[in-house]
PASEPA-258363 format. One record per residue: residue in three letters; x, y, z of N, C-alpha, C, O in turn; residue number from 1. Coordinates in steps of 0.05 Angstrom, whole numbers. Each point is the difference from the previous one (the first is absolute). Layout:
rodren_n_xx_n_yy_n_zz_ca_xx_ca_yy_ca_zz_c_xx_c_yy_c_zz_o_xx_o_yy_o_zz_marvo
ALA_X_Y_Z_X_Y_Z_X_Y_Z_X_Y_Z_NUM .
...
This chain:
rodren_n_xx_n_yy_n_zz_ca_xx_ca_yy_ca_zz_c_xx_c_yy_c_zz_o_xx_o_yy_o_zz_marvo
UNK_1098_459_3384_-4_-27_12_-10_3_28_14_11_17_1 .
UNK_-38_-20_-11_-12_2_26_12_-19_19_14_-19_-8_2 .
UNK_-18_23_35_11_-19_20_-10_-28_-4_15_-19_5_3 .
UNK_-41_16_-14_-11_-27_-4_15_-15_-23_0_-24_0_4 .
UNK_11_39_-18_14_-12_-23_30_-6_6_13_-12_-16_5 .
UNK_-3_22_39_28_-2_6_6_-25_17_-17_-9_16_6 .
UNK_41_0_-18_11_-20_18_30_4_1_11_17_-15_7 .
UNK_3_-32_31_29_3_2_14_-21_-16_-8_-23_-1_8 .
UNK_30_31_-11_19_-18_-12_27_7_13_14_18_-9_9 .
UNK_-8_-33_30_22_9_17_-9_26_13_-22_2_11_10 .
UNK_38_18_-12_-7_26_11_-13_19_-20_-8_22_7_11 .
UNK_6_-31_-32_-13_16_-20_-31_-3_1_-10_-22_7_12 .
UNK_-4_43_-14_-29_-2_-4_-5_-4_-30_9_15_-17_13 .
UNK_-24_-36_11_-6_-7_-28_-30_-5_-3_-14_-4_20_14 .
UNK_5_3_-45_-27_-8_-6_-4_-30_6_18_-16_-7_15 .
UNK_-40_9_20_-5_-28_7_2_-18_-25_9_-23_2_16 .
UNK_-18_33_-24_0_-16_-25_28_-6_-9_5_-18_-16_17 .
UNK_15_34_25_27_-3_-10_17_-18_18_22_-9_-8_18 .
UNK_-31_4_33_18_-13_20_7_-28_-9_23_-8_2_19 .
UNK_-42_-8_-11_5_-28_-7_22_-2_-22_17_-17_2_20 .
UNK_-18_35_-22_20_-1_-21_27_8_10_21_-10_-8_21 .
UNK_-20_30_27_25_9_11_13_-22_17_24_-5_-2_22 .
UNK_-41_-8_18_10_-22_16_9_-23_-18_21_-13_5_23 .
UNK_-36_9_-26_7_-21_-19_28_4_-12_15_-19_-4_24 .
UNK_-9_44_-3_27_6_-11_22_-7_20_21_-10_-7_25 .
UNK_-26_16_33_20_-7_21_5_-30_0_23_-8_0_26 .
UNK_-44_-8_0_4_-28_3_8_-14_-26_13_-21_1_27 .
UNK_-20_33_-24_12_-10_-25_31_4_1_15_-17_-10_28 .
UNK_-7_39_22_28_7_2_15_-19_19_23_-8_-5_29 .
UNK_-35_1_28_14_-15_20_-6_-30_1_11_-14_16_30 .
UNK_-28_5_-35_-9_-28_2_23_-20_1_0_-19_16_31 .
UNK_20_22_-33_22_-19_-1_17_1_25_15_-19_5_32 .
UNK_-17_40_10_17_3_24_-18_3_25_9_12_20_33 .
UNK_-33_-22_-22_-19_4_23_9_-13_26_-2_13_21_34 .
UNK_13_-37_-22_10_-13_24_23_16_12_3_2_24_35 .
UNK_14_8_-42_23_16_9_-11_26_13_10_9_20_36 .
UNK_-31_2_-32_-13_24_12_-9_-5_28_4_16_18_37 .
UNK_-18_-39_-14_-10_-6_27_23_-5_19_-2_8_23_38 .
UNK_24_-20_-33_23_-4_18_11_27_9_8_4_23_39 .
UNK_-6_15_-42_10_27_6_-18_15_20_9_12_19_40 .
UNK_-35_-14_-25_-19_16_16_-3_-12_28_-7_15_19_41 .
UNK_11_-40_-16_-4_-13_26_26_-10_13_-1_-13_21_42 .
UNK_24_17_-34_25_-11_9_-1_-30_1_13_-13_17_43 .
UNK_-29_1_-34_-2_-29_-3_-20_-12_20_-4_-25_-1_44 .
UNK_-7_41_19_-17_-12_21_-27_-8_-11_-15_-15_14_45 .
UNK_7_23_-38_-25_-8_-11_-2_-31_-2_-22_-11_-1_46 .
UNK_45_-2_-1_0_-29_-1_-8_-13_26_-6_-24_1_47 .
UNK_6_39_21_-10_-9_25_-29_9_5_-15_-14_13_48 .
UNK_7_37_-25_-27_10_3_-20_-18_-14_-22_-6_10_49 .
UNK_28_-3_-34_-19_-15_-17_-9_-26_13_-23_-7_-2_50 .
UNK_41_-9_14_-9_-24_13_-20_6_23_-17_-17_6_51 .
UNK_19_40_6_-20_7_20_-28_3_-12_-20_-8_13_52 .
UNK_19_18_-37_-26_2_-14_-12_-28_-4_-23_-5_5_53 .
UNK_40_-13_-15_-9_-27_-4_-10_-13_25_-21_-13_1_54 .
UNK_36_17_21_-8_-12_26_-26_11_10_-16_-14_12_55 .
UNK_11_40_-16_-24_13_10_-25_-7_-17_-22_6_8_56 .
UNK_26_-18_-31_-22_-5_-18_-17_-24_9_-24_-1_-4_57 .
UNK_37_-18_17_-14_-25_8_-14_-14_-23_-21_-13_5_58 .
UNK_31_15_-29_-12_-14_-22_5_-30_2_20_-8_12_59 .
UNK_-37_-7_-25_1_-29_1_0_-12_-28_-6_14_-20_60 .
UNK_14_-39_18_-1_-13_-27_-28_2_-11_-20_-4_14_61 .
UNK_19_9_-40_-26_3_-14_-11_28_-1_-19_5_-13_62 .
UNK_32_14_28_-10_28_0_6_13_-26_17_-8_-16_63 .
UNK_-31_31_12_3_16_-24_11_28_10_-13_13_16_64 .
UNK_36_-5_-27_14_24_10_4_19_-23_7_-8_-22_65 .
UNK_-11_34_27_6_21_-19_23_17_11_-2_11_21_66 .
UNK_24_-10_-37_23_16_7_0_25_-18_9_-2_-23_67 .
UNK_-18_24_33_-1_25_-16_27_15_0_15_-3_19_68 .
UNK_-10_18_-40_25_13_-3_23_-19_6_19_6_14_69 .
UNK_-22_-30_-26_16_-23_8_29_1_-8_17_-16_8_70 .
UNK_-9_36_-25_28_5_-6_13_-25_-11_-9_-13_-19_71 .
UNK_32_6_31_16_-22_-11_-8_-27_12_13_-20_-5_72 .
UNK_-35_19_20_-12_-25_8_10_-12_26_-5_-24_5_73 .
UNK_18_39_12_10_-11_25_-22_-11_18_1_-23_8_74 .
UNK_-22_38_-4_-22_-9_17_-16_-22_-15_-7_-20_13_75 .
UNK_2_24_-38_-15_-20_-15_14_-28_0_-14_-20_2_76 .
UNK_40_20_-3_15_-25_0_-5_-15_27_-6_-24_0_77 .
UNK_8_38_22_-4_-13_26_-30_-7_5_-5_-20_12_78 .
UNK_-13_37_-22_-28_-7_2_-6_-26_-16_-15_-17_9_79 .
UNK_27_15_-33_-5_-23_-17_8_-26_14_-12_-21_-3_80 .
UNK_34_22_18_9_-23_15_-20_-7_22_-4_-24_6_81 .
UNK_-8_44_6_-19_-5_22_-27_-11_-10_-11_-18_13_82 .
UNK_1_28_-35_-27_-9_-9_1_-27_-14_-20_-13_-2_83 .
UNK_44_5_-7_3_-26_-12_-14_-3_-27_-9_19_-12_84 .
UNK_8_-44_3_-10_-5_-27_-30_5_-2_-10_6_-22_85 .
UNK_-4_-8_44_-30_5_-1_-7_29_2_-23_8_-5_86 .
UNK_42_9_11_-5_28_3_9_16_-24_11_-11_-19_87 .
UNK_-16_37_20_8_18_-23_10_26_12_-11_11_18_88 .
UNK_33_-1_-30_9_27_6_-1_16_-26_10_-8_-21_89 .
UNK_-23_31_23_-1_19_-23_19_22_5_-3_16_18_90 .
UNK_24_-14_-34_20_22_1_-10_22_-18_-3_-5_-24_91 .
UNK_-3_28_35_-11_22_-15_17_25_3_10_6_22_92 .
UNK_-7_9_-44_14_26_1_-11_17_-22_-7_-10_-21_93 .
UNK_6_36_26_-10_18_-20_21_5_-22_-7_8_-22_94 .
UNK_32_-14_29_22_7_-18_9_-25_-15_8_-20_12_95 .
UNK_-8_21_-38_6_-24_-16_29_-8_3_6_-24_0_96 .
UNK_12_43_3_29_-7_3_4_-16_26_14_-19_0_97 .
UNK_-27_29_22_3_-14_25_-13_-28_-1_11_-19_10_98 .
UNK_-34_18_-23_-14_-26_-2_17_-20_-16_1_-24_7_99 .
UNK_12_33_-28_16_-17_-16_24_-11_15_7_-23_-2_100 .
UNK_5_41_18_23_-9_17_-9_-21_20_13_-20_4_101 .
UNK_-36_25_9_-10_-18_20_-7_-27_-12_6_-21_11_102 .
UNK_-19_21_-35_-8_-25_-13_25_-16_-7_1_-24_5_103 .
UNK_19_37_-17_24_-14_-8_14_-13_24_9_-23_-1_104 .
UNK_-8_37_23_14_-10_24_-15_-23_12_13_-20_9_105 .
UNK_-39_21_-8_-15_-22_12_1_-25_-18_2_-22_11_106 .
UNK_-4_26_-37_1_-23_-18_28_-12_1_2_-25_-1_107 .
UNK_18_41_3_28_-10_2_3_-16_26_16_-18_2_108 .
UNK_-31_26_19_2_-14_26_-17_-25_0_-1_-15_20_109 .
UNK_-13_9_-42_-15_-25_-2_-28_3_11_-14_-20_3_110 .
UNK_5_45_2_-28_4_10_-17_4_-24_0_22_-12_111 .
UNK_-15_-42_4_-15_0_-25_-30_-7_4_-17_15_-11_112 .
UNK_12_-36_26_-27_-11_0_-21_16_16_-24_-2_-6_113 .
UNK_33_16_26_-19_14_18_3_30_0_-6_13_20_114 .
UNK_16_-2_-42_5_29_-2_-14_11_-25_0_-12_-21_115 .
UNK_-12_36_24_-12_14_-22_11_28_0_8_11_20_116 .
UNK_-9_2_-44_11_27_-2_-21_18_-13_-11_-6_-21_117 .
UNK_5_29_35_-20_18_-10_10_29_3_7_8_21_118 .
UNK_-7_6_-44_7_28_2_-26_16_7_-20_-2_-14_119 .
UNK_21_16_36_-24_13_10_7_24_18_21_0_13_120 .
UNK_-39_19_-13_1_24_17_-14_-8_26_-23_-9_0_121 .
UNK_35_14_23_-12_-7_26_-26_15_5_-16_-9_17_122 .
UNK_12_31_-31_-25_15_3_-24_-12_-15_-23_6_5_123 .
UNK_30_-24_-25_-21_-12_-17_7_-29_-4_9_-8_-22_124 .
UNK_-13_-8_42_8_-28_-1_-19_-17_-17_-25_2_4_125 .
UNK_35_-17_-23_-16_-16_-18_-8_-27_11_3_-21_-13_126 .
UNK_-12_20_38_-6_-25_13_-28_1_12_-11_22_5_127 .
UNK_-1_-45_0_-27_-2_11_1_8_30_21_0_13_128 .
UNK_-45_7_-3_-2_5_29_7_-26_15_-5_-22_-10_129 .
UNK_16_25_34_5_-23_18_17_-22_-14_-8_-23_1_130 .
UNK_30_31_-13_15_-18_-18_25_-12_14_9_-21_-8_131 .
UNK_2_35_28_26_-8_10_0_-3_30_-15_14_15_132 .
UNK_30_-34_-5_3_-4_29_20_20_12_-3_6_24_133 .
UNK_21_4_-40_20_18_10_9_19_-22_2_-9_-23_134 .
UNK_3_34_29_11_19_-19_24_13_13_-1_8_23_135 .
UNK_22_-5_-38_24_13_10_8_23_-20_-6_-2_-24_136 .
UNK_18_23_35_11_20_-17_25_10_14_-1_12_22_137 .
UNK_24_-17_-34_26_7_12_14_23_-14_7_-2_-23_138 .
UNK_-4_24_38_14_24_-11_-12_10_-25_13_10_-18_139 .
UNK_-40_-11_17_-14_9_-24_-22_19_6_-8_16_-18_140 .
UNK_-4_-16_42_-23_16_5_5_30_-2_-17_15_-9_141 .
UNK_41_-7_16_6_29_0_1_11_-29_-1_24_-4_142 .
UNK_3_-42_-16_1_9_-28_-27_2_-13_-2_9_-23_143 .
UNK_-19_-18_37_-27_0_-11_-11_28_1_4_15_20_144 .
UNK_-18_-7_-41_-11_28_-1_-20_5_22_1_20_14_145 .
UNK_-20_-38_-11_-22_3_20_1_-25_19_-11_-21_-6_146 .
UNK_25_24_28_3_-22_19_-26_-10_11_-5_-24_2_147 .
UNK_-13_43_4_-26_-8_11_-16_-18_-20_-12_-20_8_148 .
UNK_13_28_-33_-14_-16_-20_12_-27_-3_-14_-20_-3_149 .
UNK_40_18_4_14_-26_-2_-7_-18_24_-5_-24_-4_150 .
UNK_4_36_27_-8_-16_24_-28_-10_-2_-6_-23_8_151 .
UNK_-12_39_-19_-28_-9_-4_-1_-23_-19_-16_-19_4_152 .
UNK_32_20_-25_1_-22_-20_11_-26_13_-10_-22_-5_153 .
UNK_31_25_21_11_-23_14_-21_-13_19_-2_-24_1_154 .
UNK_-13_41_12_-20_-10_18_-22_-15_-15_-10_-20_9_155 .
UNK_4_30_-33_-21_-12_-17_8_-28_-8_-17_-18_1_156 .
UNK_42_14_-10_7_-26_-12_10_-20_21_6_-23_-6_157 .
UNK_-3_32_31_8_-18_22_-24_-16_10_-22_11_4_158 .
UNK_26_-36_1_-21_-17_11_-5_7_30_18_8_14_159 .
UNK_-42_-11_-5_-6_2_29_18_-19_15_3_-24_-6_160 .
UNK_10_34_27_19_-16_15_29_4_-9_18_-10_13_161 .
UNK_-15_23_-36_27_4_-11_14_24_11_-12_16_15_162 .
UNK_38_-13_-22_15_23_10_16_13_-22_8_-12_-19_163 .
UNK_-4_38_23_17_17_-17_25_6_16_-1_6_23_164 .
UNK_24_-9_-37_26_6_12_14_22_-16_5_-4_-24_165 .
UNK_1_26_37_14_23_-13_27_2_12_3_6_24_166 .
UNK_18_-10_-40_27_5_8_9_26_-13_1_2_-24_167 .
UNK_6_18_40_7_26_-11_18_16_18_-1_-3_25_168 .
UNK_18_19_-37_16_19_16_-19_18_15_-21_8_-11_169 .
UNK_29_-1_36_-18_15_16_15_22_15_20_10_-10_170 .
UNK_-29_-4_34_12_23_16_16_-11_23_-11_-14_17_171 .
UNK_37_20_-15_17_-10_22_-12_7_27_-8_23_4_172 .
UNK_9_-42_14_-10_5_27_22_-2_21_-4_8_23_173 .
UNK_27_-19_-30_22_-3_19_13_27_4_8_13_-19_174 .
UNK_-5_-5_44_13_27_6_27_2_-13_17_-18_3_175 .
UNK_-12_40_-16_26_5_-12_4_-12_-28_20_5_-13_176 .
UNK_-39_-22_4_4_-13_-26_-6_18_-23_13_-3_-21_177 .
UNK_-33_21_23_-9_16_-22_23_16_-14_2_-1_-24_178 .
UNK_14_16_40_21_16_-14_20_-17_-15_10_8_-21_179 .
UNK_-3_-31_32_18_-18_-13_-12_-11_-26_12_-1_-21_180 .
UNK_-37_-7_23_-15_-10_-23_-3_21_-22_3_-6_-23_181 .
UNK_-9_31_31_-3_21_-19_26_6_-15_0_5_-24_182 .
UNK_22_-4_39_26_5_-12_7_-21_-21_9_6_-22_183 .
UNK_-14_-31_29_5_-22_-19_-18_2_-24_9_-2_-23_184 .
UNK_-35_7_28_-19_1_-22_4_22_-20_0_-4_-24_185 .
UNK_5_28_34_1_24_-17_28_6_-10_3_12_-22_186 .
UNK_17_-19_37_27_8_-8_14_-23_-15_14_5_-20_187 .
UNK_-17_-29_30_16_-22_-11_-15_-17_-21_12_-6_-21_188 .
UNK_-37_0_26_-14_-19_-18_-2_10_-29_5_-16_-18_189 .
UNK_-13_41_13_-1_9_-28_27_-1_-14_1_-6_-24_190 .
UNK_20_11_39_27_-1_-11_7_-29_-8_12_-5_-20_191 .
UNK_-20_-14_38_4_-28_-7_-16_-8_-24_9_-16_-17_192 .
UNK_-34_27_14_-16_-6_-23_14_10_-26_-1_-14_-20_193 .
UNK_13_37_22_15_10_-23_24_-17_-7_6_-5_-23_194 .
UNK_9_-2_45_24_-16_-4_-5_-28_-11_14_-9_-18_195 .
UNK_-34_-4_30_-4_-29_-6_-20_-4_-23_4_-17_-18_196 .
UNK_-25_34_17_-21_-4_-20_-1_23_-20_-16_-1_-19_197 .
UNK_33_20_22_0_24_-18_-27_13_-1_-9_9_-21_198 .
UNK_-4_-7_44_-27_10_2_-5_13_27_-13_-11_17_199 .
UNK_23_35_-14_-2_14_26_-29_9_5_-9_-2_23_200 .
UNK_-5_11_-44_-27_11_4_-20_-21_9_-17_6_16_201 .
UNK_18_-30_-27_-19_-20_8_4_-7_29_-20_-4_14_202 .
UNK_44_2_-5_5_-6_28_-8_23_18_-9_-4_23_203 .
UNK_12_29_-33_-9_23_16_-30_-1_3_-11_6_22_204 .
UNK_-4_-13_-43_-29_-2_2_-7_-22_20_-18_5_17_205 .
UNK_31_-28_-17_-7_-21_18_4_8_29_-16_-7_17_206 .
UNK_37_22_-11_4_11_27_-23_19_7_-11_-1_22_207 .
UNK_5_19_-40_-21_20_6_-27_-14_3_-17_9_16_208 .
UNK_12_-30_-32_-26_-13_2_-4_-13_28_-22_-2_10_209 .
UNK_44_-7_1_-2_-12_28_-9_22_20_-16_-6_17_210 .
UNK_28_30_-20_-7_21_19_-29_10_-4_-12_10_20_211 .
UNK_1_-14_-43_-28_9_-5_-20_-21_7_-24_5_0_212 .
UNK_33_-29_6_-19_-22_6_-11_3_28_13_10_18_213 .
UNK_-39_-17_-14_-12_3_26_15_-15_22_12_-21_-5_214 .
UNK_-12_32_29_13_-13_23_-16_-25_9_-22_-5_-11_215 .
UNK_32_-8_31_-12_-26_8_-29_3_8_-17_-15_-10_216 .
UNK_10_34_27_-27_3_10_-19_9_-22_-23_-9_-2_217 .
UNK_33_27_-15_-17_10_-22_-7_-22_-19_-23_-2_-9_218 .
UNK_43_-15_2_-6_-22_-19_-19_-20_13_-17_-11_-14_219 .
UNK_20_6_39_-18_-18_15_-29_10_-2_-18_-15_-6_220 .
UNK_14_41_10_-27_11_-1_-10_0_-29_-24_-3_-4_221 .
UNK_41_7_-16_-8_-1_-27_-10_-28_-7_-20_-3_-15_222 .
UNK_33_-18_25_-9_-27_-5_-28_-5_12_-17_-13_-12_223 .
UNK_13_23_36_-26_-3_13_-21_15_-15_-23_-10_-3_224 .
UNK_29_34_-7_-19_16_-15_-7_-14_-27_-21_4_-10_225 .
UNK_40_-20_0_-5_-14_-25_-17_-25_3_-7_-13_-20_226 .
UNK_-1_7_45_-18_-22_4_11_-24_14_-14_-19_5_227 .
UNK_40_20_2_11_-22_15_-10_1_29_-5_21_10_228 .
UNK_2_-45_1_-12_-2_27_20_3_22_-8_6_23_229 .
UNK_33_-10_-28_21_2_20_26_6_-14_5_-11_-22_230 .
UNK_12_27_34_27_5_-11_19_4_23_-6_14_20_231 .
UNK_29_-26_-22_22_3_19_26_3_-16_1_-7_-23_232 .
UNK_19_18_37_25_3_-15_23_-8_19_-1_0_24_233 .
UNK_23_-7_-38_24_-10_14_24_16_-11_6_-1_-24_234 .
UNK_7_17_41_23_15_-8_25_-17_-1_5_-17_17_235 .
UNK_10_20_-39_25_-14_-3_23_20_-3_-4_22_-10_236 .
UNK_27_-29_20_24_17_-1_-6_28_10_7_20_-13_237 .
UNK_-20_-19_36_-5_26_13_-21_16_-14_-2_24_5_238 .
UNK_-15_-36_-22_-21_15_-13_8_9_-28_-17_13_-13_239 .
UNK_41_-18_4_7_7_-27_-19_-14_-20_-6_10_-21_240 .
UNK_-2_-34_29_-19_-16_-15_-22_-9_19_5_-5_23_241 .
UNK_-29_2_-33_-22_-11_15_-15_-20_-17_-3_3_-24_242 .
UNK_-7_-24_37_-19_-19_-12_-27_6_11_-4_-3_25_243 .
UNK_-15_10_-42_-28_2_9_-15_-25_-8_2_-10_-23_244 .
UNK_-17_-1_42_-17_-24_-6_-29_7_6_-7_7_22_245 .
UNK_-9_-8_-43_-28_7_2_-17_-25_-7_7_-15_-18_246 .
UNK_-30_13_32_-17_-23_-4_-27_8_-11_-10_22_6_247 .
UNK_-2_-40_-21_-27_2_-9_-16_-23_11_6_-23_-6_248 .
UNK_-26_29_22_-16_-21_13_-28_-3_-13_-16_-16_8_249 .
């Protein structure tokens, strides 16, 4: 297997063709406990991070929004309230189990008329050019096999004047935070995964995938290389998480 054929699955080197199915197995395993997983990984603070994404979007009634790797629909639910009856939110996920959980929760919440559900790979989006006013991807970009390709696809389907919002675990910037964060991530979190979800390995992968994800500046430059005209980022919780906002003009 040549270097061009390799990518990372956590700390493992795997064939690029195999990563999507390996990631798929993880999320089929954790789909029913995905919100609990986020609570464990973020100590519940993800419930404060996600409203920041909505606030930074500046979307308006009537807008069309794509929520990639939409999981259980937290962002899609709040976007749907913002775009109103004249707007549309497309909740998309590559994983059928995650998409089913998200669909059920949104429909149970009474969000019916302005929501659509599409199973899709972020690297091969089944949408027209210049289709969306805003695209979001929360805690999903690090699981994509080819991040650069996915960013190029997002740039393609975004309308001129629109913005991309990436919410993702990143690199701590607060002095003294990294060793505490590492101890929690590598020592405690997989054990909690085993205790609560009976799935230590999936949680270990999720921790490792965070460490393999590009840091703030690298991801910013990748967005610019993908064709976005401007990119800025906002560190949250000392840099444990960052929101990148990129524009297409």
